[in-house]
C-alpha positions as CSV (number, residue, x, y, z in Angstrom):
1,M,-29.0,48.6,107.6
2,L,-28.3,51.7,105.5
3,L,-29.0,54.0,108.4
4,L,-26.7,52.0,110.7
5,C,-23.8,52.2,108.2
6,Q,-24.3,56.0,107.9
7,Q,-24.3,56.3,111.7
8,K,-21.0,54.3,111.9
9,E,-19.4,56.5,109.2
10,Q,-20.4,59.6,111.2
11,M,-18.8,58.1,114.3
12,V,-15.4,57.7,112.5
13,E,-13.2,60.4,114.0
14,V,-10.7,62.3,111.8
15,K,-7.4,62.0,113.5
16,N,-4.8,64.7,114.0
17,L,-1.7,64.2,111.9
18,L,1.4,62.6,113.5
19,K,4.5,64.9,113.7
20,Q,6.2,63.4,110.6
21,E,2.9,63.6,108.7
22,R,2.7,67.3,109.7
23,V,6.2,68.0,108.6
24,D,5.7,66.3,105.2
25,Y,2.3,68.1,104.6
26,I,3.7,71.5,105.6
27,L,6.6,71.2,103.3
28,A,4.5,70.2,100.4
29,E,1.8,72.8,101.1
30,L,4.2,75.7,101.5
31,Q,6.2,74.7,98.4
32,K,3.0,74.6,96.4
33,R,1.9,78.1,97.7
34,Y,5.3,79.8,97.5
35,P,7.6,77.9,95.1
36,N,10.1,80.7,94.8
37,P,9.7,83.0,97.9
38,P,11.3,86.4,97.3
39,I,13.3,88.2,99.9
40,P,10.8,90.8,101.3
41,L,13.5,93.4,102.0
42,D,14.8,95.4,99.1
43,H,18.6,95.4,98.8
44,K,21.5,95.5,96.4
45,D,24.1,93.4,98.0
46,P,25.1,91.7,101.4
47,Y,25.8,95.1,103.0
48,T,22.4,96.7,102.1
49,L,20.7,93.5,103.1
50,L,22.5,93.6,106.5
51,V,21.4,97.1,107.1
52,A,17.8,96.5,106.0
53,V,17.4,93.5,108.3
54,L,18.8,95.5,111.2
55,L,16.2,98.2,110.5
56,S,13.4,95.6,110.3
57,A,13.7,94.9,114.1
58,Q,10.3,95.8,115.6
59,C,9.3,97.3,112.2
60,T,7.5,96.1,109.1
61,D,9.3,95.2,106.0
62,E,7.1,97.6,104.1
63,R,8.2,100.5,106.2
64,V,11.9,99.5,105.8
65,N,11.5,99.4,102.1
66,Q,10.0,102.9,102.2
67,V,12.9,104.2,104.1
68,T,16.0,102.5,102.6
69,P,16.0,104.3,99.2
70,A,16.7,107.6,100.9
71,L,19.3,105.9,103.1
72,W,21.1,104.4,100.0
73,E,21.1,107.9,98.5
74,L,23.0,109.0,101.6
75,A,25.4,106.0,101.5
76,Y,25.0,102.5,100.1
77,N,28.3,101.0,101.1
78,P,30.2,100.8,104.4
79,F,33.0,103.2,103.3
80,D,30.5,106.0,102.7
81,M,28.2,105.1,105.6
82,A,31.1,105.2,108.0
83,L,31.6,108.9,107.1
84,Q,28.1,109.9,107.8
85,S,27.0,111.4,111.1
86,V,24.7,109.4,113.4
87,E,22.3,112.4,113.3
88,D,22.0,112.3,109.5
89,I,21.4,108.5,109.5
90,Q,18.8,108.8,112.3
91,A,16.9,111.5,110.4
92,I,16.3,109.1,107.6
93,I,15.5,106.0,109.5
94,R,13.4,107.5,112.2
95,P,10.1,106.0,110.8
96,C,11.5,102.6,111.5
97,G,11.5,103.1,115.2
98,L,14.4,102.7,117.7
99,S,16.3,105.1,115.5
100,P,18.8,106.3,118.1
101,Q,20.1,102.8,118.6
102,K,19.8,101.7,115.0
103,S,21.6,104.8,113.6
104,K,24.5,104.3,116.0
105,A,24.7,100.6,115.1
106,I,24.6,101.3,111.4
107,K,27.5,103.8,111.6
108,R,29.6,101.7,113.9
109,L,29.1,98.4,112.1
110,S,30.1,100.2,108.9
111,E,33.3,101.5,110.5
112,I,34.1,98.0,111.7
113,L,33.5,96.5,108.3
114,V,36.0,99.0,106.8
115,E,38.5,98.8,109.6
116,Q,38.5,95.0,110.1
117,H,37.1,93.4,106.9
118,G,38.1,95.6,104.0
119,G,34.5,96.9,103.6
120,V,33.2,93.4,102.9
121,V,30.4,91.7,104.9
122,P,32.0,88.6,106.3
123,Q,30.5,85.3,105.3
124,D,30.8,84.0,108.9
125,M,27.9,83.7,111.4
126,A,30.0,84.2,114.5
127,I,31.6,87.3,113.2
128,L,28.3,88.8,112.0
129,E,26.9,88.3,115.5
130,T,29.6,90.5,117.0
131,L,28.6,93.5,114.8
132,P,26.6,96.3,116.6
133,G,22.9,95.8,116.2
134,V,23.3,92.4,114.6
135,G,21.8,89.5,116.6
136,H,21.5,85.8,115.8
137,K,18.4,86.2,113.7
138,T,19.8,89.1,111.6
139,A,23.0,87.2,111.1
140,G,21.1,84.1,110.0
141,V,19.1,86.1,107.4
142,V,22.2,87.5,105.9
143,M,23.9,84.0,105.8
144,A,20.8,82.5,104.2
145,Q,19.8,85.2,101.7
146,A,23.0,86.9,100.9
147,F,25.4,83.9,100.9
148,G,23.1,80.9,100.4
149,V,24.4,79.2,103.5
150,P,21.7,77.0,105.1
151,S,20.2,78.8,108.0
152,F,16.9,79.0,109.8
153,P,16.4,82.4,111.3
154,V,13.3,82.4,113.5
155,D,11.2,85.5,113.9
156,T,7.9,86.0,115.8
157,H,5.9,84.6,112.9
158,I,7.9,81.4,112.7
159,H,8.0,81.0,116.5
160,R,4.2,81.3,116.5
161,L,3.4,78.9,113.7
162,A,5.9,76.3,114.8
163,Q,3.9,76.1,118.1
164,R,0.5,76.1,116.4
165,W,1.7,73.3,114.1
166,G,3.1,71.2,117.1
167,L,6.7,71.4,115.9
168,T,8.2,72.9,119.1
169,N,7.2,73.5,122.7
170,G,7.9,77.2,122.2
171,R,10.1,77.5,125.2
172,S,12.4,80.0,123.4
173,V,13.3,81.2,119.9
174,E,16.5,79.3,120.2
175,Q,14.7,76.0,121.0
176,T,12.3,76.6,118.1
177,E,15.2,77.0,115.7
178,K,16.8,73.8,117.0
179,D,13.5,71.9,116.7
180,L,12.8,73.1,113.1
181,K,16.4,72.3,112.0
182,R,16.0,68.8,113.3
183,L,12.7,68.2,111.6
184,F,13.2,69.7,108.2
185,P,15.9,68.8,105.6
186,K,18.8,71.2,105.5
187,E,18.4,72.0,101.9
188,T,14.9,73.4,102.6
189,W,15.8,75.8,105.4
190,N,16.5,79.0,103.4
191,D,13.3,78.9,101.4
192,L,11.2,77.4,104.3
193,H,11.8,80.3,106.7
194,L,10.5,82.7,104.1
195,Q,7.6,80.5,103.1
196,I,6.5,80.3,106.7
197,I,6.7,84.0,107.1
198,Y,4.6,84.6,104.0
199,Y,2.0,82.0,105.1
200,A,1.8,83.5,108.6
201,R,1.1,87.0,107.2
202,E,-1.5,85.8,104.7
203,H,-3.3,83.0,106.5
204,C,-2.2,82.5,110.1
205,Q,-2.0,85.9,111.8
206,A,-1.4,86.3,115.5
207,R,-4.9,87.6,116.2
208,S,-7.0,85.7,113.8
209,C,-6.3,82.0,113.3
210,H,-5.3,80.9,116.8
211,G,-4.6,77.5,115.4
212,L,-8.3,77.0,114.5
213,V,-8.9,78.6,111.1
214,C,-6.1,78.4,108.4
215,P,-5.7,75.5,106.1
216,I,-2.5,74.1,107.6
217,C,-3.7,74.4,111.2
218,T,-7.1,72.7,110.4
219,T,-5.4,70.0,108.4
220,C,-2.8,69.2,111.0
221,Y,-5.2,69.4,113.9
222,P,-8.8,68.7,112.7
223,N,-9.9,67.9,116.2
224,R,-8.5,71.0,117.9
225,K,-11.4,72.8,119.7
226,H,-9.7,75.6,121.6
227,P,-7.2,78.3,120.6
228,K,-3.6,77.2,120.8
229,K,-1.8,79.2,123.5
230,I,1.4,80.6,122.3
231,K,4.6,81.2,124.3
232,K,6.0,84.5,123.2
233,P,9.8,84.9,122.7
């Protein structure tokens, strides 16, 4: 009889979590691990954050933080930056990659801020997206981290994990953002997008976990046997 009971217990299958169960677990787990997630890019104000996020495109935050002190010595506000030459800006930011485009964008957006906004970074998503070199994600980061406006900027880390965790179909970054905004409470968005990034870097990297190793993936999908295929943005 004892042997039969043990065999029945072994036959009990651990089920994958339902979507709402995954959402609740992910929120709790990330809050426990990263209760006060810091902004990874060093900055002084909305303008320096805007420039730093622009520089982070296809570049690590660590590299950006190594480069920006010299850039701020050259100019740390749009009035002074607008007076610098593209060549001088490019010479400093070259290690970040895409320096020809980024240096032109930094100079021109600085000129626009001076000419049209009194040197102040506008607290408006639509206006930010019209600035040179500033896409939807960059604008979202500035709105969230500089102004505290609920936003959910999705980078490659978030796009990857949202698919591994079964929160989106991964058809596009835009769709991932819509899906995550629908699933998670608005008041959690600004911290949550940072928490997911930190977790992705530490536990659920692109070439290691594959949806099979990290604590959140294995808790959400204990029955997953094969790597989760990810649709890249």
